[in-house]
mmCIF file of the N, C-alpha and C atoms, coordinates in Angstrom:
data_MODEL
# 
_entry.id   MODEL 
# 
loop_
_atom_site.group_PDB 
_atom_site.id 
_atom_site.type_symbol 
_atom_site.label_atom_id 
_atom_site.label_alt_id 
_atom_site.label_comp_id 
_atom_site.label_asym_id 
_atom_site.label_entity_id 
_atom_site.label_seq_id 
_atom_site.pdbx_PDB_ins_code 
_atom_site.Cartn_x 
_atom_site.Cartn_y 
_atom_site.Cartn_z 
_atom_site.occupancy 
_atom_site.B_iso_or_equiv 
_atom_site.pdbx_formal_charge 
_atom_site.auth_seq_id 
_atom_site.auth_comp_id 
_atom_site.auth_asym_id 
_atom_site.auth_atom_id 
_atom_site.pdbx_PDB_model_num 
ATOM 1   N N  . MET A 1 1  ? 1.331  -1.140 -0.492  1.00 0.00 ? 1  MET A N  1 
ATOM 2   C CA . MET A 1 1  ? 0.291  -0.044 -0.040  1.00 0.00 ? 1  MET A CA 1 
ATOM 3   C C  . MET A 1 1  ? 1.195  1.074  0.073   1.00 0.00 ? 1  MET A C  1 
ATOM 4   N N  . THR A 1 2  ? 0.679  2.318  -0.715  1.00 0.00 ? 2  THR A N  1 
ATOM 5   C CA . THR A 1 2  ? 0.766  3.869  -0.831  1.00 0.00 ? 2  THR A CA 1 
ATOM 6   C C  . THR A 1 2  ? 0.711  4.339  0.269   1.00 0.00 ? 2  THR A C  1 
ATOM 7   N N  . ARG A 1 3  ? 2.066  5.393  0.546   1.00 0.00 ? 3  ARG A N  1 
ATOM 8   C CA . ARG A 1 3  ? 1.295  6.273  1.509   1.00 0.00 ? 3  ARG A CA 1 
ATOM 9   C C  . ARG A 1 3  ? 1.173  7.801  0.707   1.00 0.00 ? 3  ARG A C  1 
ATOM 10  N N  . ALA A 1 4  ? 0.507  8.548  1.365   1.00 0.00 ? 4  ALA A N  1 
ATOM 11  C CA . ALA A 1 4  ? -0.467 9.346  0.851   1.00 0.00 ? 4  ALA A CA 1 
ATOM 12  C C  . ALA A 1 4  ? 0.402  10.463 0.369   1.00 0.00 ? 4  ALA A C  1 
ATOM 13  N N  . PRO A 1 5  ? 1.062  11.131 -0.318  1.00 0.00 ? 5  PRO A N  1 
ATOM 14  C CA . PRO A 1 5  ? 2.268  11.867 -0.704  1.00 0.00 ? 5  PRO A CA 1 
ATOM 15  C C  . PRO A 1 5  ? 1.675  13.614 -0.044  1.00 0.00 ? 5  PRO A C  1 
ATOM 16  N N  . THR A 1 6  ? 3.146  13.784 0.361   1.00 0.00 ? 6  THR A N  1 
ATOM 17  C CA . THR A 1 6  ? 2.770  15.094 0.998   1.00 0.00 ? 6  THR A CA 1 
ATOM 18  C C  . THR A 1 6  ? 3.011  16.384 -0.219  1.00 0.00 ? 6  THR A C  1 
ATOM 19  N N  . ILE A 1 7  ? 2.467  16.890 0.439   1.00 0.00 ? 7  ILE A N  1 
ATOM 20  C CA . ILE A 1 7  ? 1.297  18.320 -0.960  1.00 0.00 ? 7  ILE A CA 1 
ATOM 21  C C  . ILE A 1 7  ? 2.653  19.482 0.123   1.00 0.00 ? 7  ILE A C  1 
ATOM 22  N N  . ARG A 1 8  ? 3.467  19.983 -0.575  1.00 0.00 ? 8  ARG A N  1 
ATOM 23  C CA . ARG A 1 8  ? 4.044  21.737 0.270   1.00 0.00 ? 8  ARG A CA 1 
ATOM 24  C C  . ARG A 1 8  ? 3.615  22.616 -0.976  1.00 0.00 ? 8  ARG A C  1 
ATOM 25  N N  . ILE A 1 9  ? 3.524  23.401 -0.476  1.00 0.00 ? 9  ILE A N  1 
ATOM 26  C CA . ILE A 1 9  ? 3.125  25.125 -0.989  1.00 0.00 ? 9  ILE A CA 1 
ATOM 27  C C  . ILE A 1 9  ? 3.825  26.112 -0.030  1.00 0.00 ? 9  ILE A C  1 
ATOM 28  N N  . ALA A 1 10 ? 4.192  27.121 -0.895  1.00 0.00 ? 10 ALA A N  1 
ATOM 29  C CA . ALA A 1 10 ? 4.990  27.981 -0.866  1.00 0.00 ? 10 ALA A CA 1 
ATOM 30  C C  . ALA A 1 10 ? 3.793  29.606 -1.316  1.00 0.00 ? 10 ALA A C  1 
ATOM 31  N N  . GLY A 1 11 ? 4.125  30.709 -0.575  1.00 0.00 ? 11 GLY A N  1 
ATOM 32  C CA . GLY A 1 11 ? 3.434  31.915 -0.757  1.00 0.00 ? 11 GLY A CA 1 
ATOM 33  C C  . GLY A 1 11 ? 2.574  32.200 0.152   1.00 0.00 ? 11 GLY A C  1 
ATOM 34  N N  . ALA A 1 12 ? 1.548  33.166 -0.160  1.00 0.00 ? 12 ALA A N  1 
ATOM 35  C CA . ALA A 1 12 ? 0.589  34.030 -0.031  1.00 0.00 ? 12 ALA A CA 1 
ATOM 36  C C  . ALA A 1 12 ? -0.503 32.518 0.497   1.00 0.00 ? 12 ALA A C  1 
ATOM 37  N N  . GLY A 1 13 ? -1.138 32.508 1.177   1.00 0.00 ? 13 GLY A N  1 
ATOM 38  C CA . GLY A 1 13 ? -2.261 32.238 1.831   1.00 0.00 ? 13 GLY A CA 1 
ATOM 39  C C  . GLY A 1 13 ? -2.817 31.376 3.239   1.00 0.00 ? 13 GLY A C  1 
ATOM 40  N N  . SER A 1 14 ? -3.952 30.759 3.007   1.00 0.00 ? 14 SER A N  1 
ATOM 41  C CA . SER A 1 14 ? -4.201 30.466 4.517   1.00 0.00 ? 14 SER A CA 1 
ATOM 42  C C  . SER A 1 14 ? -4.052 29.207 4.490   1.00 0.00 ? 14 SER A C  1 
ATOM 43  N N  . THR A 1 15 ? -4.356 28.404 5.697   1.00 0.00 ? 15 THR A N  1 
ATOM 44  C CA . THR A 1 15 ? -4.012 26.981 6.008   1.00 0.00 ? 15 THR A CA 1 
ATOM 45  C C  . THR A 1 15 ? -5.371 26.380 5.111   1.00 0.00 ? 15 THR A C  1 
ATOM 46  N N  . HIS A 1 16 ? -6.682 26.233 5.176   1.00 0.00 ? 16 HIS A N  1 
ATOM 47  C CA . HIS A 1 16 ? -7.168 26.361 4.615   1.00 0.00 ? 16 HIS A CA 1 
ATOM 48  C C  . HIS A 1 16 ? -7.207 26.130 2.843   1.00 0.00 ? 16 HIS A C  1 
ATOM 49  N N  . GLN A 1 17 ? -6.847 27.957 2.093   1.00 0.00 ? 17 GLN A N  1 
ATOM 50  C CA . GLN A 1 17 ? -6.750 28.246 0.975   1.00 0.00 ? 17 GLN A CA 1 
ATOM 51  C C  . GLN A 1 17 ? -5.900 26.531 0.700   1.00 0.00 ? 17 GLN A C  1 
ATOM 52  N N  . ALA A 1 18 ? -4.742 26.410 1.339   1.00 0.00 ? 18 ALA A N  1 
ATOM 53  C CA . ALA A 1 18 ? -4.008 25.068 0.917   1.00 0.00 ? 18 ALA A CA 1 
ATOM 54  C C  . ALA A 1 18 ? -4.514 23.904 0.900   1.00 0.00 ? 18 ALA A C  1 
ATOM 55  N N  . ALA A 1 19 ? -5.846 23.888 2.010   1.00 0.00 ? 19 ALA A N  1 
ATOM 56  C CA . ALA A 1 19 ? -6.122 22.405 1.884   1.00 0.00 ? 19 ALA A CA 1 
ATOM 57  C C  . ALA A 1 19 ? -7.128 22.062 0.441   1.00 0.00 ? 19 ALA A C  1 
ATOM 58  N N  . ASP A 1 20 ? -7.392 23.553 0.198   1.00 0.00 ? 20 ASP A N  1 
ATOM 59  C CA . ASP A 1 20 ? -7.969 23.480 -1.381  1.00 0.00 ? 20 ASP A CA 1 
ATOM 60  C C  . ASP A 1 20 ? -7.037 23.204 -1.921  1.00 0.00 ? 20 ASP A C  1 
ATOM 61  N N  . LEU A 1 21 ? -6.328 23.615 -1.633  1.00 0.00 ? 21 LEU A N  1 
ATOM 62  C CA . LEU A 1 21 ? -5.365 23.035 -3.397  1.00 0.00 ? 21 LEU A CA 1 
ATOM 63  C C  . LEU A 1 21 ? -5.070 21.944 -3.374  1.00 0.00 ? 21 LEU A C  1 
ATOM 64  N N  . GLY A 1 22 ? -4.556 21.750 -2.231  1.00 0.00 ? 22 GLY A N  1 
ATOM 65  C CA . GLY A 1 22 ? -4.018 20.220 -1.997  1.00 0.00 ? 22 GLY A CA 1 
ATOM 66  C C  . GLY A 1 22 ? -5.543 18.885 -2.673  1.00 0.00 ? 22 GLY A C  1 
ATOM 67  N N  . ARG A 1 23 ? -6.754 19.523 -2.215  1.00 0.00 ? 23 ARG A N  1 
ATOM 68  C CA . ARG A 1 23 ? -7.954 18.795 -3.342  1.00 0.00 ? 23 ARG A CA 1 
ATOM 69  C C  . ARG A 1 23 ? -8.029 18.385 -4.582  1.00 0.00 ? 23 ARG A C  1 
ATOM 70  N N  . ALA A 1 24 ? -7.635 19.896 -5.250  1.00 0.00 ? 24 ALA A N  1 
ATOM 71  C CA . ALA A 1 24 ? -7.288 19.735 -6.642  1.00 0.00 ? 24 ALA A CA 1 
ATOM 72  C C  . ALA A 1 24 ? -5.931 19.391 -7.219  1.00 0.00 ? 24 ALA A C  1 
ATOM 73  N N  . VAL A 1 25 ? -5.509 19.671 -6.363  1.00 0.00 ? 25 VAL A N  1 
ATOM 74  C CA . VAL A 1 25 ? -4.440 18.419 -6.883  1.00 0.00 ? 25 VAL A CA 1 
ATOM 75  C C  . VAL A 1 25 ? -4.647 17.363 -6.934  1.00 0.00 ? 25 VAL A C  1 
ATOM 76  N N  . THR A 1 26 ? -5.146 16.821 -6.124  1.00 0.00 ? 26 THR A N  1 
ATOM 77  C CA . THR A 1 26 ? -5.136 15.439 -6.122  1.00 0.00 ? 26 THR A CA 1 
ATOM 78  C C  . THR A 1 26 ? -6.639 15.051 -6.751  1.00 0.00 ? 26 THR A C  1 
ATOM 79  N N  . LYS A 1 27 ? -7.633 15.618 -7.308  1.00 0.00 ? 27 LYS A N  1 
ATOM 80  C CA . LYS A 1 27 ? -8.334 15.730 -8.144  1.00 0.00 ? 27 LYS A CA 1 
ATOM 81  C C  . LYS A 1 27 ? -7.399 15.617 -9.477  1.00 0.00 ? 27 LYS A C  1 
ATOM 82  N N  . GLY A 1 28 ? -6.478 16.610 -9.825  1.00 0.00 ? 28 GLY A N  1 
ATOM 83  C CA . GLY A 1 28 ? -5.883 17.015 -11.236 1.00 0.00 ? 28 GLY A CA 1 
ATOM 84  C C  . GLY A 1 28 ? -5.250 15.528 -11.310 1.00 0.00 ? 28 GLY A C  1 
ATOM 85  N N  . VAL A 1 29 ? -4.759 15.066 -10.683 1.00 0.00 ? 29 VAL A N  1 
ATOM 86  C CA . VAL A 1 29 ? -3.791 14.115 -10.675 1.00 0.00 ? 29 VAL A CA 1 
ATOM 87  C C  . VAL A 1 29 ? -4.796 13.078 -10.835 1.00 0.00 ? 29 VAL A C  1 
ATOM 88  N N  . ALA A 1 30 ? -5.706 12.288 -10.442 1.00 0.00 ? 30 ALA A N  1 
ATOM 89  C CA . ALA A 1 30 ? -6.717 11.471 -10.565 1.00 0.00 ? 30 ALA A CA 1 
ATOM 90  C C  . ALA A 1 30 ? -6.881 11.295 -11.606 1.00 0.00 ? 30 ALA A C  1 
ATOM 91  N N  . THR A 1 31 ? -7.525 12.893 -12.618 1.00 0.00 ? 31 THR A N  1 
ATOM 92  C CA . THR A 1 31 ? -7.737 12.938 -13.723 1.00 0.00 ? 31 THR A CA 1 
ATOM 93  C C  . THR A 1 31 ? -7.243 12.602 -14.937 1.00 0.00 ? 31 THR A C  1 
ATOM 94  N N  . ALA A 1 32 ? -5.795 12.896 -14.876 1.00 0.00 ? 32 ALA A N  1 
ATOM 95  C CA . ALA A 1 32 ? -5.239 13.249 -15.713 1.00 0.00 ? 32 ALA A CA 1 
ATOM 96  C C  . ALA A 1 32 ? -4.432 11.801 -15.786 1.00 0.00 ? 32 ALA A C  1 
ATOM 97  N N  . LEU A 1 33 ? -4.722 10.893 -14.772 1.00 0.00 ? 33 LEU A N  1 
ATOM 98  C CA . LEU A 1 33 ? -4.108 9.307  -14.591 1.00 0.00 ? 33 LEU A CA 1 
ATOM 99  C C  . LEU A 1 33 ? -5.592 8.828  -15.391 1.00 0.00 ? 33 LEU A C  1 
ATOM 100 N N  . ASN A 1 34 ? -6.634 8.569  -15.512 1.00 0.00 ? 34 ASN A N  1 
ATOM 101 C CA . ASN A 1 34 ? -7.832 8.250  -15.603 1.00 0.00 ? 34 ASN A CA 1 
ATOM 102 C C  . ASN A 1 34 ? -7.455 7.147  -16.861 1.00 0.00 ? 34 ASN A C  1 
ATOM 103 N N  . GLY A 1 35 ? -7.659 5.783  -16.111 1.00 0.00 ? 35 GLY A N  1 
ATOM 104 C CA . GLY A 1 35 ? -7.963 4.891  -17.201 1.00 0.00 ? 35 GLY A CA 1 
ATOM 105 C C  . GLY A 1 35 ? -6.244 4.408  -17.761 1.00 0.00 ? 35 GLY A C  1 
ATOM 106 N N  . ARG A 1 36 ? -5.153 4.505  -17.126 1.00 0.00 ? 36 ARG A N  1 
ATOM 107 C CA . ARG A 1 36 ? -4.277 3.934  -16.897 1.00 0.00 ? 36 ARG A CA 1 
ATOM 108 C C  . ARG A 1 36 ? -3.887 2.861  -15.898 1.00 0.00 ? 36 ARG A C  1 
ATOM 109 N N  . ASP A 1 37 ? -3.438 2.233  -16.922 1.00 0.00 ? 37 ASP A N  1 
ATOM 110 C CA . ASP A 1 37 ? -3.080 1.033  -16.121 1.00 0.00 ? 37 ASP A CA 1 
ATOM 111 C C  . ASP A 1 37 ? -1.591 -0.175 -15.876 1.00 0.00 ? 37 ASP A C  1 
ATOM 112 N N  . LYS A 1 38 ? -0.354 0.632  -16.042 1.00 0.00 ? 38 LYS A N  1 
ATOM 113 C CA . LYS A 1 38 ? 0.609  0.995  -16.035 1.00 0.00 ? 38 LYS A CA 1 
ATOM 114 C C  . LYS A 1 38 ? 1.043  1.155  -14.075 1.00 0.00 ? 38 LYS A C  1 
ATOM 115 N N  . PRO A 1 39 ? 1.840  1.141  -13.150 1.00 0.00 ? 39 PRO A N  1 
ATOM 116 C CA . PRO A 1 39 ? 1.579  1.925  -12.538 1.00 0.00 ? 39 PRO A CA 1 
ATOM 117 C C  . PRO A 1 39 ? 3.104  2.902  -12.526 1.00 0.00 ? 39 PRO A C  1 
ATOM 118 N N  . LEU A 1 40 ? 3.072  4.304  -11.809 1.00 0.00 ? 40 LEU A N  1 
ATOM 119 C CA . LEU A 1 40 ? 3.733  5.873  -12.025 1.00 0.00 ? 40 LEU A CA 1 
ATOM 120 C C  . LEU A 1 40 ? 4.505  5.573  -10.404 1.00 0.00 ? 40 LEU A C  1 
ATOM 121 N N  . HIS A 1 41 ? 5.404  6.258  -10.847 1.00 0.00 ? 41 HIS A N  1 
ATOM 122 C CA . HIS A 1 41 ? 6.163  6.799  -9.508  1.00 0.00 ? 41 HIS A CA 1 
ATOM 123 C C  . HIS A 1 41 ? 6.752  7.754  -9.870  1.00 0.00 ? 41 HIS A C  1 
ATOM 124 N N  . ILE A 1 42 ? 6.972  9.146  -9.045  1.00 0.00 ? 42 ILE A N  1 
ATOM 125 C CA . ILE A 1 42 ? 7.233  10.169 -9.464  1.00 0.00 ? 42 ILE A CA 1 
ATOM 126 C C  . ILE A 1 42 ? 7.305  10.591 -7.713  1.00 0.00 ? 42 ILE A C  1 
ATOM 127 N N  . ASP A 1 43 ? 8.486  10.706 -7.531  1.00 0.00 ? 43 ASP A N  1 
ATOM 128 C CA . ASP A 1 43 ? 9.347  11.162 -6.484  1.00 0.00 ? 43 ASP A CA 1 
ATOM 129 C C  . ASP A 1 43 ? 8.360  12.718 -6.083  1.00 0.00 ? 43 ASP A C  1 
ATOM 130 N N  . THR A 1 44 ? 8.705  13.492 -6.833  1.00 0.00 ? 44 THR A N  1 
ATOM 131 C CA . THR A 1 44 ? 8.016  15.414 -6.979  1.00 0.00 ? 44 THR A CA 1 
ATOM 132 C C  . THR A 1 44 ? 7.801  15.420 -8.149  1.00 0.00 ? 44 THR A C  1 
ATOM 133 N N  . LEU A 1 45 ? 6.547  15.883 -8.291  1.00 0.00 ? 45 LEU A N  1 
ATOM 134 C CA . LEU A 1 45 ? 5.433  16.738 -8.872  1.00 0.00 ? 45 LEU A CA 1 
ATOM 135 C C  . LEU A 1 45 ? 5.408  18.045 -8.701  1.00 0.00 ? 45 LEU A C  1 
ATOM 136 N N  . ARG A 1 46 ? 6.230  19.330 -9.550  1.00 0.00 ? 46 ARG A N  1 
ATOM 137 C CA . ARG A 1 46 ? 6.001  20.747 -9.394  1.00 0.00 ? 46 ARG A CA 1 
ATOM 138 C C  . ARG A 1 46 ? 5.558  21.228 -9.938  1.00 0.00 ? 46 ARG A C  1 
ATOM 139 N N  . VAL A 1 47 ? 4.396  21.889 -10.178 1.00 0.00 ? 47 VAL A N  1 
ATOM 140 C CA . VAL A 1 47 ? 3.419  22.619 -11.214 1.00 0.00 ? 47 VAL A CA 1 
ATOM 141 C C  . VAL A 1 47 ? 3.614  23.969 -10.498 1.00 0.00 ? 47 VAL A C  1 
ATOM 142 N N  . ARG A 1 48 ? 3.550  25.048 -11.711 1.00 0.00 ? 48 ARG A N  1 
ATOM 143 C CA . ARG A 1 48 ? 3.784  26.280 -10.691 1.00 0.00 ? 48 ARG A CA 1 
ATOM 144 C C  . ARG A 1 48 ? 2.835  26.794 -11.749 1.00 0.00 ? 48 ARG A C  1 
ATOM 145 N N  . LEU A 1 49 ? 1.895  27.735 -11.162 1.00 0.00 ? 49 LEU A N  1 
ATOM 146 C CA . LEU A 1 49 ? 0.779  28.164 -11.770 1.00 0.00 ? 49 LEU A CA 1 
ATOM 147 C C  . LEU A 1 49 ? 0.289  29.515 -11.104 1.00 0.00 ? 49 LEU A C  1 
ATOM 148 N N  . PRO A 1 50 ? -0.346 31.148 -11.544 1.00 0.00 ? 50 PRO A N  1 
ATOM 149 C CA . PRO A 1 50 ? -0.742 31.865 -11.121 1.00 0.00 ? 50 PRO A CA 1 
ATOM 150 C C  . PRO A 1 50 ? -1.690 32.071 -10.239 1.00 0.00 ? 50 PRO A C  1 
ATOM 151 N N  . ALA A 1 51 ? -1.964 33.035 -8.945  1.00 0.00 ? 51 ALA A N  1 
ATOM 152 C CA . ALA A 1 51 ? -2.687 32.681 -7.709  1.00 0.00 ? 51 ALA A CA 1 
ATOM 153 C C  . ALA A 1 51 ? -3.925 32.447 -8.534  1.00 0.00 ? 51 ALA A C  1 
ATOM 154 N N  . ASN A 1 52 ? -4.609 33.702 -9.274  1.00 0.00 ? 52 ASN A N  1 
ATOM 155 C CA . ASN A 1 52 ? -5.978 32.877 -9.840  1.00 0.00 ? 52 ASN A CA 1 
ATOM 156 C C  . ASN A 1 52 ? -6.270 32.230 -11.012 1.00 0.00 ? 52 ASN A C  1 
ATOM 157 N N  . ALA A 1 53 ? -5.243 31.039 -11.008 1.00 0.00 ? 53 ALA A N  1 
ATOM 158 C CA . ALA A 1 53 ? -5.502 29.921 -12.007 1.00 0.00 ? 53 ALA A CA 1 
ATOM 159 C C  . ALA A 1 53 ? -6.626 29.204 -11.836 1.00 0.00 ? 53 ALA A C  1 
ATOM 160 N N  . GLY A 1 54 ? -7.460 28.711 -12.360 1.00 0.00 ? 54 GLY A N  1 
ATOM 161 C CA . GLY A 1 54 ? -8.916 27.652 -12.140 1.00 0.00 ? 54 GLY A CA 1 
ATOM 162 C C  . GLY A 1 54 ? -8.225 26.577 -12.041 1.00 0.00 ? 54 GLY A C  1 
ATOM 163 N N  . ALA A 1 55 ? -9.385 25.464 -12.013 1.00 0.00 ? 55 ALA A N  1 
ATOM 164 C CA . ALA A 1 55 ? -9.259 24.175 -11.685 1.00 0.00 ? 55 ALA A CA 1 
ATOM 165 C C  . ALA A 1 55 ? -9.274 23.690 -12.874 1.00 0.00 ? 55 ALA A C  1 
ATOM 166 N N  . GLY A 1 56 ? -9.464 24.187 -14.146 1.00 0.00 ? 56 GLY A N  1 
ATOM 167 C CA . GLY A 1 56 ? -8.794 23.824 -15.530 1.00 0.00 ? 56 GLY A CA 1 
ATOM 168 C C  . GLY A 1 56 ? -7.358 24.021 -15.807 1.00 0.00 ? 56 GLY A C  1 
ATOM 169 N N  . ALA A 1 57 ? -6.882 24.925 -15.392 1.00 0.00 ? 57 ALA A N  1 
ATOM 170 C CA . ALA A 1 57 ? -5.636 25.208 -15.248 1.00 0.00 ? 57 ALA A CA 1 
ATOM 171 C C  . ALA A 1 57 ? -5.105 24.127 -14.918 1.00 0.00 ? 57 ALA A C  1 
ATOM 172 N N  . LEU A 1 58 ? -5.175 24.280 -13.346 1.00 0.00 ? 58 LEU A N  1 
ATOM 173 C CA . LEU A 1 58 ? -4.346 23.012 -12.876 1.00 0.00 ? 58 LEU A CA 1 
ATOM 174 C C  . LEU A 1 58 ? -4.044 22.087 -13.210 1.00 0.00 ? 58 LEU A C  1 
ATOM 175 N N  . GLU A 1 59 ? -5.358 21.411 -14.171 1.00 0.00 ? 59 GLU A N  1 
ATOM 176 C CA . GLU A 1 59 ? -5.470 20.013 -14.094 1.00 0.00 ? 59 GLU A CA 1 
ATOM 177 C C  . GLU A 1 59 ? -4.177 19.604 -15.776 1.00 0.00 ? 59 GLU A C  1 
ATOM 178 N N  . LYS A 1 60 ? -5.178 20.768 -15.934 1.00 0.00 ? 60 LYS A N  1 
ATOM 179 C CA . LYS A 1 60 ? -3.760 20.721 -17.853 1.00 0.00 ? 60 LYS A CA 1 
ATOM 180 C C  . LYS A 1 60 ? -2.238 21.115 -17.229 1.00 0.00 ? 60 LYS A C  1 
ATOM 181 N N  . ALA A 1 61 ? -1.928 21.682 -16.090 1.00 0.00 ? 61 ALA A N  1 
ATOM 182 C CA . ALA A 1 61 ? -0.716 22.339 -16.046 1.00 0.00 ? 61 ALA A CA 1 
ATOM 183 C C  . ALA A 1 61 ? 0.112  20.736 -15.579 1.00 0.00 ? 61 ALA A C  1 
ATOM 184 N N  . ILE A 1 62 ? -1.215 19.796 -14.616 1.00 0.00 ? 62 ILE A N  1 
ATOM 185 C CA . ILE A 1 62 ? -0.282 18.353 -14.091 1.00 0.00 ? 62 ILE A CA 1 
ATOM 186 C C  . ILE A 1 62 ? -0.196 17.197 -14.668 1.00 0.00 ? 62 ILE A C  1 
ATOM 187 N N  . ARG A 1 63 ? -1.636 17.628 -15.766 1.00 0.00 ? 63 ARG A N  1 
ATOM 188 C CA . ARG A 1 63 ? -1.235 16.596 -17.298 1.00 0.00 ? 63 ARG A CA 1 
ATOM 189 C C  . ARG A 1 63 ? 0.022  16.716 -18.036 1.00 0.00 ? 63 ARG A C  1 
ATOM 190 N N  . ILE A 1 64 ? 0.625  17.838 -17.986 1.00 0.00 ? 64 ILE A N  1 
ATOM 191 C CA . ILE A 1 64 ? 2.221  18.440 -19.187 1.00 0.00 ? 64 ILE A CA 1 
ATOM 192 C C  . ILE A 1 64 ? 3.132  18.388 -17.989 1.00 0.00 ? 64 ILE A C  1 
ATOM 193 N N  . ALA A 1 65 ? 3.008  18.084 -17.076 1.00 0.00 ? 65 ALA A N  1 
ATOM 194 C CA . ALA A 1 65 ? 4.241  17.246 -15.975 1.00 0.00 ? 65 ALA A CA 1 
ATOM 195 C C  . ALA A 1 65 ? 4.391  16.269 -15.874 1.00 0.00 ? 65 ALA A C  1 
ATOM 196 N N  . LEU A 1 66 ? 3.132  15.387 -15.427 1.00 0.00 ? 66 LEU A N  1 
ATOM 197 C CA . LEU A 1 66 ? 3.217  13.949 -15.774 1.00 0.00 ? 66 LEU A CA 1 
ATOM 198 C C  . LEU A 1 66 ? 3.608  13.288 -17.079 1.00 0.00 ? 66 LEU A C  1 
ATOM 199 N N  . GLU A 1 67 ? 2.966  14.091 -17.749 1.00 0.00 ? 67 GLU A N  1 
ATOM 200 C CA . GLU A 1 67 ? 3.583  13.650 -19.517 1.00 0.00 ? 67 GLU A CA 1 
ATOM 201 C C  . GLU A 1 67 ? 5.168  14.240 -19.402 1.00 0.00 ? 67 GLU A C  1 
ATOM 202 N N  . LYS A 1 68 ? 5.738  14.980 -19.138 1.00 0.00 ? 68 LYS A N  1 
ATOM 203 C CA . LYS A 1 68 ? 7.081  15.150 -19.028 1.00 0.00 ? 68 LYS A CA 1 
ATOM 204 C C  . LYS A 1 68 ? 7.955  14.287 -17.891 1.00 0.00 ? 68 LYS A C  1 
ATOM 205 N N  . GLU A 1 69 ? 7.128  13.915 -17.091 1.00 0.00 ? 69 GLU A N  1 
ATOM 206 C CA . GLU A 1 69 ? 7.622  12.465 -16.454 1.00 0.00 ? 69 GLU A CA 1 
ATOM 207 C C  . GLU A 1 69 ? 7.945  11.232 -16.847 1.00 0.00 ? 69 GLU A C  1 
ATOM 208 N N  . ARG A 1 70 ? 6.593  10.953 -18.023 1.00 0.00 ? 70 ARG A N  1 
ATOM 209 C CA . ARG A 1 70 ? 6.755  9.884  -18.475 1.00 0.00 ? 70 ARG A CA 1 
ATOM 210 C C  . ARG A 1 70 ? 8.101  9.549  -19.450 1.00 0.00 ? 70 ARG A C  1 
ATOM 211 N N  . GLY A 1 71 ? 8.522  10.618 -20.059 1.00 0.00 ? 71 GLY A N  1 
ATOM 212 C CA . GLY A 1 71 ? 8.826  10.675 -20.672 1.00 0.00 ? 71 GLY A CA 1 
ATOM 213 C C  . GLY A 1 71 ? 10.146 10.487 -20.571 1.00 0.00 ? 71 GLY A C  1 
ATOM 214 N N  . ARG A 1 72 ? 10.941 10.864 -19.274 1.00 0.00 ? 72 ARG A N  1 
ATOM 215 C CA . ARG A 1 72 ? 12.232 10.800 -18.966 1.00 0.00 ? 72 ARG A CA 1 
ATOM 216 C C  . ARG A 1 72 ? 12.681 9.176  -18.934 1.00 0.00 ? 72 ARG A C  1 
# 
């Protein structure tokens, strides 16, 4: 069984906003990996977005980051 990932954030914002961001990242990763049948191990996934980015932009950035990791 895998352990839950550690999500670290930097910048302005409250712990409530950080928790919301963590949930959005989890959803974005799950969406990006939907239908994948092979295991994937990523030590660190870095995504940088402007403060006002929406969920769609976050999911797109996660998908791009995962594609880069798969290519390595």
